[in-house]
PDB file of N, CA, C and O in Angstrom:
ATOM      1  N   MET A   1      66.896  50.245 -39.497  1.00  0.00           N
ATOM      2  CA  MET A   1      67.395  49.071 -40.365  1.00  0.00           C
ATOM      3  C   MET A   1      66.270  48.173 -40.451  1.00  0.00           C
ATOM      4  O   MET A   1      65.427  48.256 -39.558  1.00  0.00           O
ATOM      5  N   ASN A   2      66.105  47.285 -41.421  1.00  0.00           N
ATOM      6  CA  ASN A   2      65.019  46.433 -41.600  1.00  0.00           C
ATOM      7  C   ASN A   2      65.304  45.252 -40.707  1.00  0.00           C
ATOM      8  O   ASN A   2      66.484  44.910 -40.621  1.00  0.00           O
ATOM      9  N   LYS A   3      64.345  44.542 -39.994  1.00  0.00           N
ATOM     10  CA  LYS A   3      64.896  43.607 -38.898  1.00  0.00           C
ATOM     11  C   LYS A   3      65.213  42.471 -39.743  1.00  0.00           C
ATOM     12  O   LYS A   3      66.205  41.879 -39.319  1.00  0.00           O
ATOM     13  N   ASP A   4      64.672  41.917 -40.880  1.00  0.00           N
ATOM     14  CA  ASP A   4      65.159  41.076 -41.648  1.00  0.00           C
ATOM     15  C   ASP A   4      66.626  41.041 -41.960  1.00  0.00           C
ATOM     16  O   ASP A   4      67.268  39.991 -41.971  1.00  0.00           O
ATOM     17  N   ILE A   5      67.174  42.312 -42.234  1.00  0.00           N
ATOM     18  CA  ILE A   5      68.665  42.568 -42.485  1.00  0.00           C
ATOM     19  C   ILE A   5      69.285  42.568 -40.816  1.00  0.00           C
ATOM     20  O   ILE A   5      70.428  42.128 -40.695  1.00  0.00           O
ATOM     21  N   ILE A   6      68.826  42.873 -40.002  1.00  0.00           N
ATOM     22  CA  ILE A   6      69.397  42.728 -38.641  1.00  0.00           C
ATOM     23  C   ILE A   6      69.552  40.979 -38.545  1.00  0.00           C
ATOM     24  O   ILE A   6      70.620  40.390 -38.376  1.00  0.00           O
ATOM     25  N   ALA A   7      68.498  40.479 -38.665  1.00  0.00           N
ATOM     26  CA  ALA A   7      68.500  38.964 -38.375  1.00  0.00           C
ATOM     27  C   ALA A   7      69.433  38.384 -39.425  1.00  0.00           C
ATOM     28  O   ALA A   7      70.285  37.618 -38.975  1.00  0.00           O
ATOM     29  N   GLY A   8      69.439  38.568 -40.555  1.00  0.00           N
ATOM     30  CA  GLY A   8      70.389  38.024 -41.512  1.00  0.00           C
ATOM     31  C   GLY A   8      71.953  38.536 -41.276  1.00  0.00           C
ATOM     32  O   GLY A   8      72.842  38.008 -41.944  1.00  0.00           O
ATOM     33  N   ASN A   9      72.226  39.431 -40.446  1.00  0.00           N
ATOM     34  CA  ASN A   9      73.677  39.907 -40.142  1.00  0.00           C
ATOM     35  C   ASN A   9      73.964  39.628 -38.627  1.00  0.00           C
ATOM     36  O   ASN A   9      74.999  40.001 -38.073  1.00  0.00           O
ATOM     37  N   TRP A  10      73.137  39.063 -38.117  1.00  0.00           N
ATOM     38  CA  TRP A  10      72.931  38.924 -36.571  1.00  0.00           C
ATOM     39  C   TRP A  10      74.556  38.487 -36.055  1.00  0.00           C
ATOM     40  O   TRP A  10      74.959  39.164 -35.109  1.00  0.00           O
ATOM     41  N   LYS A  11      75.361  37.600 -36.497  1.00  0.00           N
ATOM     42  CA  LYS A  11      76.520  37.231 -36.178  1.00  0.00           C
ATOM     43  C   LYS A  11      77.580  38.130 -36.057  1.00  0.00           C
ATOM     44  O   LYS A  11      78.402  38.085 -35.142  1.00  0.00           O
ATOM     45  N   GLN A  12      77.576  39.084 -37.118  1.00  0.00           N
ATOM     46  CA  GLN A  12      78.455  40.468 -36.959  1.00  0.00           C
ATOM     47  C   GLN A  12      77.902  41.687 -36.065  1.00  0.00           C
ATOM     48  O   GLN A  12      78.612  42.570 -35.585  1.00  0.00           O
ATOM     49  N   ILE A  13      76.923  41.610 -35.969  1.00  0.00           N
ATOM     50  CA  ILE A  13      76.033  42.738 -35.040  1.00  0.00           C
ATOM     51  C   ILE A  13      76.020  42.176 -33.798  1.00  0.00           C
ATOM     52  O   ILE A  13      76.159  42.936 -32.840  1.00  0.00           O
ATOM     53  N   LYS A  14      75.880  40.987 -33.606  1.00  0.00           N
ATOM     54  CA  LYS A  14      75.895  40.379 -31.976  1.00  0.00           C
ATOM     55  C   LYS A  14      77.168  40.934 -31.249  1.00  0.00           C
ATOM     56  O   LYS A  14      77.013  41.005 -30.030  1.00  0.00           O
ATOM     57  N   GLY A  15      78.230  41.289 -31.651  1.00  0.00           N
ATOM     58  CA  GLY A  15      79.444  41.689 -30.949  1.00  0.00           C
ATOM     59  C   GLY A  15      79.144  43.148 -30.540  1.00  0.00           C
ATOM     60  O   GLY A  15      79.518  43.596 -29.456  1.00  0.00           O
ATOM     61  N   LYS A  16      78.434  43.893 -31.473  1.00  0.00           N
ATOM     62  CA  LYS A  16      78.302  45.175 -30.975  1.00  0.00           C
ATOM     63  C   LYS A  16      77.261  45.392 -29.932  1.00  0.00           C
ATOM     64  O   LYS A  16      77.330  46.317 -29.123  1.00  0.00           O
ATOM     65  N   ALA A  17      76.261  44.488 -29.970  1.00  0.00           N
ATOM     66  CA  ALA A  17      75.069  44.393 -28.973  1.00  0.00           C
ATOM     67  C   ALA A  17      75.765  43.834 -27.707  1.00  0.00           C
ATOM     68  O   ALA A  17      75.476  44.444 -26.678  1.00  0.00           O
ATOM     69  N   GLN A  18      76.566  42.868 -27.585  1.00  0.00           N
ATOM     70  CA  GLN A  18      77.183  42.408 -26.601  1.00  0.00           C
ATOM     71  C   GLN A  18      78.015  43.771 -25.764  1.00  0.00           C
ATOM     72  O   GLN A  18      77.854  44.081 -24.584  1.00  0.00           O
ATOM     73  N   ALA A  19      78.740  44.304 -26.563  1.00  0.00           N
ATOM     74  CA  ALA A  19      79.351  45.503 -26.200  1.00  0.00           C
ATOM     75  C   ALA A  19      78.530  46.581 -25.436  1.00  0.00           C
ATOM     76  O   ALA A  19      78.906  47.174 -24.425  1.00  0.00           O
ATOM     77  N   ARG A  20      77.450  46.720 -26.028  1.00  0.00           N
ATOM     78  CA  ARG A  20      76.636  47.756 -25.528  1.00  0.00           C
ATOM     79  C   ARG A  20      75.804  47.314 -24.170  1.00  0.00           C
ATOM     80  O   ARG A  20      75.700  48.130 -23.254  1.00  0.00           O
ATOM     81  N   TRP A  21      75.239  46.050 -24.071  1.00  0.00           N
ATOM     82  CA  TRP A  21      74.754  45.417 -23.049  1.00  0.00           C
ATOM     83  C   TRP A  21      75.410  44.246 -22.278  1.00  0.00           C
ATOM     84  O   TRP A  21      74.852  43.151 -22.197  1.00  0.00           O
ATOM     85  N   GLY A  22      76.499  44.483 -21.767  1.00  0.00           N
ATOM     86  CA  GLY A  22      77.539  43.435 -21.457  1.00  0.00           C
ATOM     87  C   GLY A  22      76.842  42.488 -20.352  1.00  0.00           C
ATOM     88  O   GLY A  22      77.242  41.345 -20.136  1.00  0.00           O
ATOM     89  N   ASP A  23      75.780  43.069 -19.690  1.00  0.00           N
ATOM     90  CA  ASP A  23      75.029  41.847 -18.550  1.00  0.00           C
ATOM     91  C   ASP A  23      74.442  40.918 -19.247  1.00  0.00           C
ATOM     92  O   ASP A  23      74.340  39.795 -18.753  1.00  0.00           O
ATOM     93  N   LEU A  24      73.948  41.182 -20.499  1.00  0.00           N
ATOM     94  CA  LEU A  24      73.328  40.087 -21.043  1.00  0.00           C
ATOM     95  C   LEU A  24      74.330  38.803 -21.298  1.00  0.00           C
ATOM     96  O   LEU A  24      75.543  38.977 -21.413  1.00  0.00           O
ATOM     97  N   THR A  25      73.767  37.592 -21.371  1.00  0.00           N
ATOM     98  CA  THR A  25      74.666  36.327 -21.494  1.00  0.00           C
ATOM     99  C   THR A  25      74.664  36.156 -23.127  1.00  0.00           C
ATOM    100  O   THR A  25      73.788  36.579 -23.881  1.00  0.00           O
ATOM    101  N   ASP A  26      75.899  35.406 -23.511  1.00  0.00           N
ATOM    102  CA  ASP A  26      75.941  34.950 -24.888  1.00  0.00           C
ATOM    103  C   ASP A  26      74.922  34.261 -25.154  1.00  0.00           C
ATOM    104  O   ASP A  26      74.620  34.395 -26.340  1.00  0.00           O
ATOM    105  N   ASP A  27      73.978  33.310 -24.376  1.00  0.00           N
ATOM    106  CA  ASP A  27      73.079  32.671 -24.590  1.00  0.00           C
ATOM    107  C   ASP A  27      71.712  33.547 -25.116  1.00  0.00           C
ATOM    108  O   ASP A  27      70.908  33.180 -25.973  1.00  0.00           O
ATOM    109  N   VAL A  28      71.697  34.668 -24.430  1.00  0.00           N
ATOM    110  CA  VAL A  28      70.619  35.699 -24.601  1.00  0.00           C
ATOM    111  C   VAL A  28      70.694  36.125 -25.999  1.00  0.00           C
ATOM    112  O   VAL A  28      69.660  36.191 -26.663  1.00  0.00           O
ATOM    113  N   PHE A  29      71.842  36.420 -26.502  1.00  0.00           N
ATOM    114  CA  PHE A  29      72.133  37.026 -27.905  1.00  0.00           C
ATOM    115  C   PHE A  29      71.851  35.850 -28.734  1.00  0.00           C
ATOM    116  O   PHE A  29      71.038  36.020 -29.642  1.00  0.00           O
ATOM    117  N   ASP A  30      72.453  34.511 -28.567  1.00  0.00           N
ATOM    118  CA  ASP A  30      72.342  33.488 -29.412  1.00  0.00           C
ATOM    119  C   ASP A  30      70.674  33.061 -29.902  1.00  0.00           C
ATOM    120  O   ASP A  30      70.188  32.647 -30.955  1.00  0.00           O
ATOM    121  N   ILE A  31      70.118  33.402 -28.541  1.00  0.00           N
ATOM    122  CA  ILE A  31      68.409  33.014 -28.872  1.00  0.00           C
ATOM    123  C   ILE A  31      67.937  34.052 -29.747  1.00  0.00           C
ATOM    124  O   ILE A  31      67.304  33.857 -30.784  1.00  0.00           O
ATOM    125  N   ALA A  32      68.266  35.128 -29.292  1.00  0.00           N
ATOM    126  CA  ALA A  32      67.692  36.583 -29.780  1.00  0.00           C
ATOM    127  C   ALA A  32      67.641  36.615 -31.480  1.00  0.00           C
ATOM    128  O   ALA A  32      66.697  37.057 -32.134  1.00  0.00           O
ATOM    129  N   GLU A  33      68.934  36.017 -32.047  1.00  0.00           N
ATOM    130  CA  GLU A  33      68.851  36.163 -33.275  1.00  0.00           C
ATOM    131  C   GLU A  33      68.305  37.301 -34.061  1.00  0.00           C
ATOM    132  O   GLU A  33      67.599  37.113 -35.052  1.00  0.00           O
ATOM    133  N   GLY A  34      68.663  38.610 -33.575  1.00  0.00           N
ATOM    134  CA  GLY A  34      67.867  39.824 -34.120  1.00  0.00           C
ATOM    135  C   GLY A  34      66.566  39.915 -33.910  1.00  0.00           C
ATOM    136  O   GLY A  34      65.965  40.772 -34.558  1.00  0.00           O
ATOM    137  N   ASN A  35      65.940  39.210 -33.125  1.00  0.00           N
ATOM    138  CA  ASN A  35      64.487  39.489 -32.691  1.00  0.00           C
ATOM    139  C   ASN A  35      64.248  40.623 -31.576  1.00  0.00           C
ATOM    140  O   ASN A  35      64.299  40.338 -30.380  1.00  0.00           O
ATOM    141  N   SER A  36      64.032  41.694 -31.953  1.00  0.00           N
ATOM    142  CA  SER A  36      64.199  42.794 -31.125  1.00  0.00           C
ATOM    143  C   SER A  36      63.180  42.844 -30.036  1.00  0.00           C
ATOM    144  O   SER A  36      63.513  43.407 -28.994  1.00  0.00           O
ATOM    145  N   GLU A  37      61.937  42.311 -30.137  1.00  0.00           N
ATOM    146  CA  GLU A  37      61.057  41.995 -29.170  1.00  0.00           C
ATOM    147  C   GLU A  37      61.745  41.239 -27.989  1.00  0.00           C
ATOM    148  O   GLU A  37      61.766  41.616 -26.817  1.00  0.00           O
ATOM    149  N   TYR A  38      62.192  40.331 -28.400  1.00  0.00           N
ATOM    150  CA  TYR A  38      62.632  39.019 -27.477  1.00  0.00           C
ATOM    151  C   TYR A  38      64.231  40.083 -26.716  1.00  0.00           C
ATOM    152  O   TYR A  38      64.443  39.943 -25.512  1.00  0.00           O
ATOM    153  N   LEU A  39      64.993  40.853 -27.384  1.00  0.00           N
ATOM    154  CA  LEU A  39      66.065  41.553 -26.747  1.00  0.00           C
ATOM    155  C   LEU A  39      65.520  42.642 -25.982  1.00  0.00           C
ATOM    156  O   LEU A  39      66.077  42.959 -24.930  1.00  0.00           O
ATOM    157  N   ALA A  40      64.467  43.271 -26.397  1.00  0.00           N
ATOM    158  CA  ALA A  40      63.993  44.203 -25.385  1.00  0.00           C
ATOM    159  C   ALA A  40      63.225  43.461 -24.054  1.00  0.00           C
ATOM    160  O   ALA A  40      63.235  44.107 -23.006  1.00  0.00           O
ATOM    161  N   GLY A  41      62.710  42.423 -24.057  1.00  0.00           N
ATOM    162  CA  GLY A  41      62.190  41.627 -23.017  1.00  0.00           C
ATOM    163  C   GLY A  41      63.236  41.443 -22.129  1.00  0.00           C
ATOM    164  O   GLY A  41      63.026  41.768 -20.960  1.00  0.00           O
ATOM    165  N   LYS A  42      64.402  40.957 -22.455  1.00  0.00           N
ATOM    166  CA  LYS A  42      65.782  40.514 -21.862  1.00  0.00           C
ATOM    167  C   LYS A  42      66.443  41.850 -21.222  1.00  0.00           C
ATOM    168  O   LYS A  42      67.039  41.827 -20.144  1.00  0.00           O
ATOM    169  N   LEU A  43      66.299  42.823 -21.880  1.00  0.00           N
ATOM    170  CA  LEU A  43      66.820  44.242 -21.224  1.00  0.00           C
ATOM    171  C   LEU A  43      66.053  44.427 -20.107  1.00  0.00           C
ATOM    172  O   LEU A  43      66.495  44.605 -18.972  1.00  0.00           O
ATOM    173  N   GLN A  44      64.597  44.374 -20.516  1.00  0.00           N
ATOM    174  CA  GLN A  44      63.964  44.886 -19.129  1.00  0.00           C
ATOM    175  C   GLN A  44      64.265  44.005 -18.051  1.00  0.00           C
ATOM    176  O   GLN A  44      64.446  44.526 -16.950  1.00  0.00           O
ATOM    177  N   GLU A  45      64.355  42.745 -18.163  1.00  0.00           N
ATOM    178  CA  GLU A  45      64.569  41.678 -17.193  1.00  0.00           C
ATOM    179  C   GLU A  45      65.854  42.035 -16.285  1.00  0.00           C
ATOM    180  O   GLU A  45      65.824  42.145 -15.060  1.00  0.00           O
ATOM    181  N   GLN A  46      67.063  42.206 -17.159  1.00  0.00           N
ATOM    182  CA  GLN A  46      68.099  42.382 -16.498  1.00  0.00           C
ATOM    183  C   GLN A  46      68.479  43.710 -15.853  1.00  0.00           C
ATOM    184  O   GLN A  46      69.021  43.747 -14.749  1.00  0.00           O
ATOM    185  N   TYR A  47      68.165  44.874 -16.610  1.00  0.00           N
ATOM    186  CA  TYR A  47      68.287  45.975 -16.107  1.00  0.00           C
ATOM    187  C   TYR A  47      67.160  46.793 -15.385  1.00  0.00           C
ATOM    188  O   TYR A  47      67.274  47.912 -14.885  1.00  0.00           O
ATOM    189  N   GLY A  48      66.001  45.959 -15.441  1.00  0.00           N
ATOM    190  CA  GLY A  48      64.825  46.691 -14.544  1.00  0.00           C
ATOM    191  C   GLY A  48      64.316  47.881 -15.255  1.00  0.00           C
ATOM    192  O   GLY A  48      63.855  48.846 -14.645  1.00  0.00           O
ATOM    193  N   TRP A  49      64.399  47.815 -16.596  1.00  0.00           N
ATOM    194  CA  TRP A  49      63.834  49.076 -17.211  1.00  0.00           C
ATOM    195  C   TRP A  49      62.458  48.739 -17.580  1.00  0.00           C
ATOM    196  O   TRP A  49      62.119  47.572 -17.778  1.00  0.00           O
ATOM    197  N   ASP A  50      61.594  49.810 -17.685  1.00  0.00           N
ATOM    198  CA  ASP A  50      60.174  49.554 -18.111  1.00  0.00           C
ATOM    199  C   ASP A  50      60.181  49.092 -19.798  1.00  0.00           C
ATOM    200  O   ASP A  50      61.175  49.148 -20.522  1.00  0.00           O
ATOM    201  N   ARG A  51      59.101  48.726 -20.122  1.00  0.00           N
ATOM    202  CA  ARG A  51      59.021  48.201 -21.617  1.00  0.00           C
ATOM    203  C   ARG A  51      59.426  49.021 -22.485  1.00  0.00           C
ATOM    204  O   ARG A  51      60.160  48.599 -23.379  1.00  0.00           O
ATOM    205  N   GLU A  52      59.012  50.552 -22.441  1.00  0.00           N
ATOM    206  CA  GLU A  52      59.247  51.370 -23.468  1.00  0.00           C
ATOM    207  C   GLU A  52      60.618  52.012 -23.287  1.00  0.00           C
ATOM    208  O   GLU A  52      60.927  52.740 -24.230  1.00  0.00           O
ATOM    209  N   HIS A  53      61.471  51.925 -22.352  1.00  0.00           N
ATOM    210  CA  HIS A  53      62.850  52.310 -22.061  1.00  0.00           C
ATOM    211  C   HIS A  53      63.478  50.939 -22.822  1.00  0.00           C
ATOM    212  O   HIS A  53      64.426  51.228 -23.553  1.00  0.00           O
ATOM    213  N   ALA A  54      63.185  49.704 -22.798  1.00  0.00           N
ATOM    214  CA  ALA A  54      63.926  48.918 -23.342  1.00  0.00           C
ATOM    215  C   ALA A  54      63.766  48.824 -24.801  1.00  0.00           C
ATOM    216  O   ALA A  54      64.726  48.587 -25.533  1.00  0.00           O
ATOM    217  N   LYS A  55      62.480  49.020 -25.269  1.00  0.00           N
ATOM    218  CA  LYS A  55      62.339  49.097 -26.887  1.00  0.00           C
ATOM    219  C   LYS A  55      62.995  50.170 -27.373  1.00  0.00           C
ATOM    220  O   LYS A  55      63.481  50.090 -28.501  1.00  0.00           O
ATOM    221  N   ARG A  56      63.134  51.428 -26.568  1.00  0.00           N
ATOM    222  CA  ARG A  56      63.983  52.751 -27.089  1.00  0.00           C
ATOM    223  C   ARG A  56      65.111  52.119 -27.188  1.00  0.00           C
ATOM    224  O   ARG A  56      65.481  51.877 -28.337  1.00  0.00           O
ATOM    225  N   GLU A  57      65.862  51.730 -26.208  1.00  0.00           N
ATOM    226  CA  GLU A  57      67.251  51.177 -26.252  1.00  0.00           C
ATOM    227  C   GLU A  57      67.468  50.256 -27.426  1.00  0.00           C
ATOM    228  O   GLU A  57      68.467  50.510 -28.098  1.00  0.00           O
ATOM    229  N   VAL A  58      66.755  49.277 -27.786  1.00  0.00           N
ATOM    230  CA  VAL A  58      66.719  48.416 -28.927  1.00  0.00           C
ATOM    231  C   VAL A  58      66.819  49.316 -30.290  1.00  0.00           C
ATOM    232  O   VAL A  58      67.715  49.167 -31.122  1.00  0.00           O
ATOM    233  N   ARG A  59      65.771  50.262 -30.387  1.00  0.00           N
ATOM    234  CA  ARG A  59      65.690  51.072 -31.731  1.00  0.00           C
ATOM    235  C   ARG A  59      66.742  51.988 -31.714  1.00  0.00           C
ATOM    236  O   ARG A  59      67.154  52.311 -32.829  1.00  0.00           O
ATOM    237  N   ASP A  60      67.325  52.529 -30.677  1.00  0.00           N
ATOM    238  CA  ASP A  60      68.449  53.467 -30.915  1.00  0.00           C
ATOM    239  C   ASP A  60      69.574  52.412 -31.292  1.00  0.00           C
ATOM    240  O   ASP A  60      70.329  52.876 -32.146  1.00  0.00           O
ATOM    241  N   PHE A  61      69.889  51.155 -30.903  1.00  0.00           N
ATOM    242  CA  PHE A  61      70.900  50.657 -31.293  1.00  0.00           C
ATOM    243  C   PHE A  61      70.906  50.095 -32.725  1.00  0.00           C
ATOM    244  O   PHE A  61      71.955  49.812 -33.303  1.00  0.00           O
ATOM    245  N   GLU A  62      69.506  49.924 -33.350  1.00  0.00           N
ATOM    246  CA  GLU A  62      69.426  49.460 -34.695  1.00  0.00           C
ATOM    247  C   GLU A  62      69.724  50.825 -35.373  1.00  0.00           C
ATOM    248  O   GLU A  62      70.704  50.766 -36.115  1.00  0.00           O
ATOM    249  N   ARG A  63      69.095  52.098 -35.301  1.00  0.00           N
ATOM    250  CA  ARG A  63      69.626  53.195 -35.853  1.00  0.00           C
ATOM    251  C   ARG A  63      71.278  53.408 -35.768  1.00  0.00           C
ATOM    252  O   ARG A  63      71.929  53.827 -36.725  1.00  0.00           O
ATOM    253  N   GLY A  64      71.697  53.154 -34.835  1.00  0.00           N
ATOM    254  CA  GLY A  64      73.335  53.023 -34.763  1.00  0.00           C
ATOM    255  C   GLY A  64      74.000  52.388 -35.840  1.00  0.00           C
ATOM    256  O   GLY A  64      75.087  52.742 -36.297  1.00  0.00           O
ATOM    257  N   LEU A  65      73.292  51.413 -36.239  1.00  0.00           N
ATOM    258  CA  LEU A  65      73.907  50.447 -37.202  1.00  0.00           C
ATOM    259  C   LEU A  65      73.939  51.083 -38.697  1.00  0.00           C
ATOM    260  O   LEU A  65      74.679  50.502 -39.491  1.00  0.00           O
ATOM    261  N   HIS A  66      73.434  51.877 -39.028  1.00  0.00           N
ATOM    262  CA  HIS A  66      73.108  52.439 -40.423  1.00  0.00           C
ATOM    263  C   HIS A  66      74.533  52.988 -40.864  1.00  0.00           C
ATOM    264  O   HIS A  66      74.674  53.527 -41.961  1.00  0.00           O
TER     265      HIS A  66
END
């Protein structure tokens, strides 16, 4: 899914992201507003994943939105 589409529909998508990564705070999702790089960085911090794992998680999430 195009990152502009994700950013434009972030309020609807945010709930799905929160369900998937419940350890991230509401503030993280509010700041992210569809920014996949920021979200991957926060996943990396929170879950202790390496950068590639975090990016892969975000890509898989985006693919699941189709």
